[in-house]
C-alpha positions as CSV (number, residue, x, y, z in Angstrom):
1,M,115.1,170.0,59.3
2,G,118.0,171.6,57.5
3,H,117.9,173.4,54.1
4,R,120.2,173.5,51.2
5,R,120.4,175.7,48.1
6,V,119.4,174.0,44.8
7,R,120.1,175.6,41.4
8,L,117.0,175.6,39.1
9,A,118.1,176.5,35.6
10,S,116.0,177.9,32.7
11,I,113.5,175.8,30.8
12,C,113.5,176.2,27.0
13,F,111.2,174.2,24.7
14,A,112.5,174.4,21.1
15,R,110.3,174.0,18.1
16,T,110.6,170.9,16.0
17,A,108.8,169.6,12.9
18,A,110.1,166.1,13.0
19,P,107.4,163.7,14.3
20,S,108.5,161.1,16.7
21,G,107.0,158.9,19.4
22,P,106.4,160.8,22.6
23,S,107.9,159.7,26.0
24,L,107.2,160.8,29.5
25,G,108.2,164.3,30.2
26,V,109.4,164.8,26.6
27,R,107.9,166.7,23.7
28,N,106.2,164.4,21.1
29,G,107.8,165.9,18.1
30,L,104.8,168.0,17.0
31,T,105.4,171.7,16.8
32,A,105.5,173.2,20.4
33,P,105.7,176.8,21.5
34,V,108.9,178.2,22.9
35,A,108.8,179.0,26.6
36,C,111.9,180.2,28.7
37,E,112.2,181.4,32.2
38,E,115.3,182.9,33.8
39,E,117.7,180.8,35.8
40,Q,117.0,181.1,39.5
41,E,117.9,179.7,42.9
42,I,115.5,178.7,45.5
43,I,115.7,177.2,49.0
44,V,114.2,173.8,49.4
45,Q,114.1,171.2,52.1
46,R,116.4,168.3,52.2
47,N,113.7,165.9,51.2
48,M,114.0,167.4,47.7
49,R,116.6,164.5,47.2
50,T,113.8,162.0,47.4
51,W,111.6,163.9,45.2
52,R,114.2,164.3,42.6
53,R,114.7,160.5,42.4
54,R,110.9,160.0,42.1
55,L,109.7,163.0,40.1
56,S,109.3,161.3,36.8
57,A,108.4,157.8,38.0
58,L,105.8,158.6,40.7
59,S,103.7,160.6,38.4
60,F,100.6,160.0,36.3
61,L,98.4,161.9,33.8
62,T,94.8,162.1,34.5
63,G,91.2,163.6,34.6
64,F,87.2,164.1,32.7
65,A,83.6,165.3,33.5
66,I,82.3,165.9,37.1
67,A,81.5,162.8,39.2
68,A,78.1,161.8,37.7
69,A,78.2,163.5,34.3
70,P,80.2,161.6,31.5
71,V,81.6,163.8,28.7
72,S,79.1,164.0,25.9
73,T,79.7,161.9,22.9
74,A,78.4,164.8,20.8
75,R,81.5,166.7,21.9
76,C,83.9,163.7,22.0
77,A,82.5,161.3,19.4
78,N,85.6,159.0,19.7
79,G,85.9,159.3,23.4
80,L,85.1,156.7,26.1
81,P,81.7,155.0,26.1
82,D,79.0,157.4,27.2
83,D,76.0,155.1,27.8
84,G,76.3,155.2,31.6
85,S,77.5,151.6,32.0
86,F,81.2,152.5,31.8
87,F,83.3,153.8,34.7
88,P,87.0,154.4,33.9
89,I,89.3,152.1,35.8
90,A,92.8,152.8,34.5
91,V,96.3,151.7,35.0
92,W,99.2,154.0,34.6
93,L,102.0,153.5,32.0
94,Q,102.0,149.7,31.5
95,S,103.2,147.6,28.6
96,P,100.3,146.4,26.4
97,T,101.7,142.8,26.8
98,H,100.1,142.9,30.3
99,A,96.6,143.9,29.0
100,T,95.2,140.4,29.6
101,E,96.3,140.4,33.3
102,Y,94.8,143.8,33.9
103,R,91.6,143.0,32.2
104,A,91.4,140.0,34.5
105,I,91.3,142.2,37.5
106,G,88.8,144.7,36.1
107,V,91.0,147.4,34.5
108,N,89.3,148.8,31.3
109,L,91.7,151.5,30.3
110,Y,95.4,152.1,29.8
111,L,96.7,155.6,30.6
112,G,99.9,156.4,28.8
113,L,102.2,154.3,26.5
114,D,106.0,154.4,27.0
115,N,107.5,156.0,23.9
116,G,104.2,155.6,22.1
117,P,101.8,155.1,20.8
118,T,103.4,152.8,18.3
119,E,101.6,150.6,15.8
120,E,102.7,147.5,17.7
121,Q,101.3,148.8,21.0
122,L,98.0,149.8,19.5
123,A,97.7,146.4,17.8
124,V,98.2,144.5,21.0
125,L,95.7,146.7,22.9
126,S,93.2,146.3,20.1
127,A,93.6,142.5,20.1
128,N,92.9,142.5,23.9
129,G,89.9,144.9,23.7
130,M,91.7,147.5,25.9
131,F,91.1,151.2,25.5
132,V,93.9,153.7,25.9
133,I,94.4,157.4,26.5
134,A,97.8,158.3,25.0
135,N,100.1,161.0,23.9
136,Q,99.2,162.4,20.5
137,N,101.5,161.6,17.6
138,Q,101.3,160.8,13.9
139,V,100.8,157.1,14.5
140,G,98.0,157.6,16.9
141,L,96.3,160.1,14.5
142,T,96.5,157.8,11.5
143,S,96.8,154.1,12.7
144,K,94.3,151.6,11.6
145,N,94.0,150.7,15.3
146,R,93.3,154.2,16.5
147,G,89.8,153.2,17.5
148,V,91.3,152.0,20.8
149,I,92.5,155.5,21.5
150,K,89.9,157.3,23.5
151,G,91.6,160.4,24.4
152,W,94.9,162.3,24.3
153,L,97.3,163.2,27.1
154,Y,99.0,166.5,27.5
155,E,102.5,165.2,27.0
156,R,104.2,166.6,30.1
157,D,103.3,164.7,33.2
158,E,102.8,167.0,36.2
159,P,103.6,170.3,34.4
160,D,102.9,172.0,37.8
161,N,106.1,170.5,39.2
162,A,109.6,171.7,38.6
163,Q,110.8,170.3,35.3
164,P,114.0,168.3,34.7
165,I,116.4,170.1,32.3
166,G,119.4,167.7,32.4
167,G,122.4,167.3,34.4
168,G,120.5,166.5,37.6
169,R,119.0,170.0,37.6
170,Y,115.4,171.2,37.6
171,G,113.9,174.4,36.2
172,P,110.5,176.0,37.0
173,C,107.1,174.4,36.3
174,V,105.8,174.6,32.8
175,P,103.9,178.0,32.5
176,A,100.2,177.5,33.0
177,A,99.3,179.5,29.8
178,E,101.6,177.2,27.9
179,V,99.8,174.1,29.2
180,A,96.4,175.6,28.2
181,Q,97.8,176.5,24.8
182,R,99.1,173.0,24.2
183,V,95.7,171.5,25.1
184,R,94.2,173.7,22.3
185,E,96.8,172.6,19.9
186,I,96.1,168.9,20.6
187,K,92.3,169.4,20.3
188,S,92.8,171.3,17.1
189,R,94.3,168.1,15.5
190,D,91.6,165.9,16.8
191,P,88.4,167.5,18.4
192,T,86.7,164.1,18.6
193,R,88.6,162.8,21.6
194,P,89.0,164.4,25.0
195,V,92.3,165.8,26.3
196,M,93.7,165.1,29.8
197,V,96.0,167.1,31.9
198,G,97.5,165.5,35.0
199,F,98.9,167.5,37.9
200,G,101.1,166.5,40.8
201,Q,100.6,166.1,44.5
202,A,100.5,169.8,45.3
203,V,96.8,169.8,44.3
204,A,96.3,168.0,47.6
205,D,99.3,169.3,49.5
206,P,99.9,173.0,48.5
207,H,103.2,173.1,50.5
208,W,104.9,170.3,48.7
209,V,108.4,171.4,47.7
210,G,108.6,169.5,44.4
211,R,107.2,172.5,42.5
212,G,110.3,174.5,43.0
213,S,109.7,178.2,42.4
214,C,106.0,177.5,41.7
215,T,105.4,176.2,45.2
216,G,102.3,177.7,46.7
217,D,101.0,179.2,43.4
218,M,97.5,177.5,43.6
219,G,96.1,180.0,41.0
220,Y,98.2,178.1,38.5
221,Y,95.6,175.4,38.1
222,E,92.8,177.7,37.1
223,I,94.8,178.7,34.0
224,A,96.5,175.4,33.2
225,R,93.2,173.4,33.3
226,Q,91.6,175.6,30.7
227,G,90.2,173.6,27.7
228,A,91.0,170.2,29.2
229,D,88.2,167.7,29.3
230,I,89.8,165.7,32.1
231,V,92.1,166.9,34.9
232,G,93.6,164.8,37.6
233,F,96.5,164.4,40.1
234,D,98.4,161.8,42.2
235,I,99.2,161.7,45.9
236,Y,100.2,158.5,47.6
237,P,99.8,158.9,51.4
238,V,100.9,155.4,52.5
239,G,104.1,155.7,50.4
240,S,104.7,159.4,51.2
241,D,107.9,160.6,52.8
242,S,106.2,163.8,54.0
243,P,105.4,163.8,57.7
244,E,102.3,165.9,57.1
245,V,100.9,163.4,54.6
246,K,102.2,160.1,55.7
247,G,99.4,157.6,56.4
248,K,96.7,160.2,56.0
249,L,94.5,158.8,53.3
250,E,92.2,161.9,53.4
251,Y,94.7,163.8,51.3
252,V,93.4,161.8,48.4
253,A,90.0,163.5,49.0
254,H,91.6,166.9,49.5
255,G,92.9,166.8,46.0
256,V,89.7,165.7,44.4
257,D,87.8,168.5,46.3
258,F,90.3,171.1,45.2
259,L,90.0,170.2,41.5
260,R,86.3,169.9,41.6
261,E,85.7,173.1,43.4
262,K,86.3,175.3,40.4
263,A,85.8,172.7,37.6
264,P,84.1,174.2,34.6
265,A,81.0,172.4,33.3
266,G,81.9,169.2,31.5
267,Q,85.4,168.8,33.0
268,A,85.8,165.6,35.0
269,V,88.4,164.9,37.8
270,W,90.2,161.6,38.0
271,N,93.0,160.6,40.4
272,A,95.7,158.0,41.0
273,I,95.6,155.3,43.7
274,E,98.7,153.7,45.2
275,T,98.9,149.8,45.1
276,T,102.5,148.8,46.0
277,A,105.3,149.3,48.5
278,L,106.4,152.8,47.5
279,D,107.7,152.9,51.1
280,P,109.2,149.4,51.5
281,A,108.7,149.6,55.2
282,H,105.0,150.3,54.8
283,P,103.5,148.5,51.8
284,V,99.9,149.6,51.1
285,R,97.3,147.3,52.5
286,P,94.2,146.1,50.6
287,D,91.9,148.0,53.0
288,Q,93.8,151.2,52.4
289,V,93.5,150.8,48.6
290,R,89.8,150.2,49.0
291,S,89.4,153.3,51.3
292,E,91.3,155.6,48.8
293,V,89.2,154.4,45.9
294,W,85.8,154.9,47.6
295,M,86.9,158.1,49.3
296,S,87.8,159.4,45.9
297,I,84.5,158.4,44.2
298,I,82.5,159.7,47.2
299,H,84.2,163.1,46.9
300,G,83.5,163.2,43.2
301,S,86.2,161.5,41.2
302,A,84.9,160.3,37.9
303,G,87.9,157.9,37.1
304,I,90.3,155.8,39.1
305,V,93.9,155.3,38.0
306,Y,96.0,152.6,39.6
307,F,99.7,153.4,40.1
308,V,101.3,149.9,40.0
309,H,105.1,150.6,39.8
310,E,107.6,149.8,42.6
311,F,111.2,150.9,43.0
312,K,112.6,148.9,45.9
313,P,114.1,146.4,46.4
314,I,114.1,146.2,42.6
315,F,112.1,148.2,40.1
316,G,108.9,146.6,38.9
317,E,106.7,148.0,36.2
318,N,103.7,145.8,37.0
319,A,104.6,145.4,40.7
320,I,101.1,145.2,41.9
321,F,101.3,141.5,41.0
322,R,104.0,141.1,43.8
323,H,101.2,141.7,46.2
324,P,98.6,139.0,45.7
325,D,96.4,140.3,48.6
326,V,96.3,143.8,47.0
327,V,95.5,142.2,43.6
328,D,92.6,140.3,45.1
329,G,91.3,143.5,46.8
330,V,91.6,145.5,43.6
331,R,89.8,142.9,41.6
332,A,86.9,142.9,44.1
333,T,86.7,146.7,44.2
334,N,86.8,146.9,40.4
335,K,84.0,144.4,40.2
336,L,81.8,146.3,42.4
337,I,82.6,149.6,40.6
338,E,81.7,147.8,37.3
339,N,78.4,146.5,38.7
340,L,77.6,150.0,40.1
341,A,78.7,151.9,37.1
342,P,75.1,153.0,36.1
343,V,74.5,154.1,39.7
344,L,77.9,156.0,40.0
345,N,77.2,157.7,36.6
346,S,73.8,158.9,37.8
347,K,73.1,162.3,39.4
348,T,74.1,162.6,43.1
349,V,71.1,163.4,45.4
350,D,72.0,166.2,47.7
351,G,70.4,166.8,51.1
352,R,69.0,163.2,51.4
353,V,71.0,162.1,54.5
354,A,71.9,163.5,57.9
355,T,74.9,161.9,59.6
356,T,75.7,161.7,63.3
357,S,79.1,160.4,64.3
358,A,82.0,161.2,66.6
359,E,84.3,161.2,63.7
360,P,83.9,162.9,60.3
361,I,82.2,160.7,57.6
362,S,81.8,161.7,54.0
363,T,78.7,160.4,52.2
364,M,77.3,160.3,48.7
365,V,73.6,159.4,47.9
366,K,72.4,158.0,44.6
367,E,68.8,157.0,43.6
368,Y,68.8,154.5,40.7
369,G,65.9,152.4,39.5
370,S,63.9,151.5,42.6
371,A,66.8,151.7,45.1
372,I,68.7,154.3,47.1
373,Y,72.4,153.9,47.5
374,L,74.3,155.4,50.4
375,F,78.2,155.5,50.1
376,A,80.0,156.4,53.4
377,V,83.7,156.6,54.4
378,V,85.3,157.6,57.7
379,M,87.7,160.5,56.9
380,N,90.4,159.6,59.5
381,Q,92.0,156.5,61.1
382,R,89.8,156.4,64.2
383,P,86.9,153.9,64.5
384,T,83.4,155.3,65.1
385,D,79.8,154.5,65.3
386,A,77.5,156.3,62.9
387,R,73.8,157.0,62.6
388,F,72.4,157.9,59.1
389,K,68.9,159.4,58.7
390,L,67.7,159.1,55.2
391,G,64.6,160.5,53.5
392,G,62.5,158.5,51.0
393,V,63.6,155.0,52.0
394,R,61.4,152.0,53.0
395,D,61.8,150.5,56.4
396,G,63.2,147.0,56.5
397,V,66.8,146.1,55.7
398,A,69.7,147.6,53.7
399,E,72.1,145.4,51.9
400,V,75.8,146.3,52.6
401,L,77.3,145.7,49.3
402,G,80.6,143.8,49.1
403,E,80.3,142.6,52.7
404,Y,77.6,139.9,52.5
405,R,75.5,141.3,55.3
406,R,72.4,143.4,56.0
407,V,71.6,146.1,58.6
408,P,68.1,147.2,59.7
409,V,66.4,150.4,58.4
410,L,63.9,151.8,61.0
411,N,62.2,155.1,60.4
412,G,64.7,155.8,57.7
413,V,67.7,155.3,60.2
414,I,70.7,153.1,59.6
415,E,73.2,152.6,62.5
416,D,76.5,150.9,61.9
417,H,80.1,150.6,63.1
418,F,83.1,151.8,61.1
419,V,86.8,151.1,61.5
420,G,89.2,153.9,60.8
421,Y,89.0,154.9,57.1
422,G,86.2,152.3,56.9
423,V,83.9,152.3,53.9
424,H,80.3,150.9,53.8
425,I,77.9,151.0,50.8
426,Y,74.3,150.5,51.5
427,K,71.4,149.7,49.1
428,M,67.8,150.0,50.2
429,P,64.5,150.2,48.5
430,V,62.8,153.6,47.7
431,A,59.7,154.2,49.9
432,P,56.3,153.9,48.0
433,G,55.3,157.1,46.4
434,E,58.8,158.6,46.2
């Protein structure tokens, strides 16, 4: 693959005192520190052209508390519900006029509001009972409908990527220390709501060229995440144009693992899931969406964000509805997440299952009430047979949730077949005395 030279000019963020509604990739009008870096040139691959076209649109802001530990309401009194029955299922940057449609398929949270929040946007969301995590501005801080705001977004989506500076040029990433400082400023204005910072796909694919001069600097994230209550990222393997990532759903799990590995106590990880034809030749299938969602949760994601835009043949903001089979699959997955929310928000039980399989399988075990739940997903596209040996379960049968079937449990062993990237969720009774 050939290379070409791309000029990345300096980034300068000027101070301003005039409040205005924030928009994606733009300061929100509240006072911001100045940060400038020298103009530089870097060598990047030709596929930077594709990245440039999609940098702003294929992004999302994300993230809160580790898999089974919701952020305390004592720290975030006006944050998301913390009673264990709520699992965040969000949609990225949608018009509030679509709130009824999204509620019907199980979405319980908006993430981002274009050029908002405005009074009109908040009023529509309030009337539809839809929560939102939005950029912080004066309207959001003072609106009579601010009760629907359950968190604040760091206003620059994917600050770890090269930043647009106009004229078709891109400068360096936002300095990590500046991201952390801005989070502190947002929290100082309202400490009752959590703050989210969302990163780009380099979290899962460190060699991705869209970070420009910041490519490969993985230490960036330890600094940039400081003070955030939620961190997250997006990567879309089915829609990717990277040969290394294309079709490899496991990259979703790689990103979750990276962010969780060094997450401080109380900081959650969320991630985005593709739902449309980002690559028109390879629209995402319902089974792939389901695999990405459960793979994320099994690896510790505490919130799911659906990316529903589409760009070809024509742009669609809510393009998921162009794909009825995906809508049906998302609805079914969301319903199961909603039903299992108390289970998912409970503590993960380590060391409870031993897995034997020719292909790698990731598992998560939960014990809730009088039942044990085993979540399992194949981590590649090859089918396999699996044997799970669990401790503390009663012999008999395990219900396979969402599949309307049961499998036998004998001496604590379950045997089952998995398709490539297949997901099974088993529910079985706890053994007496456990």
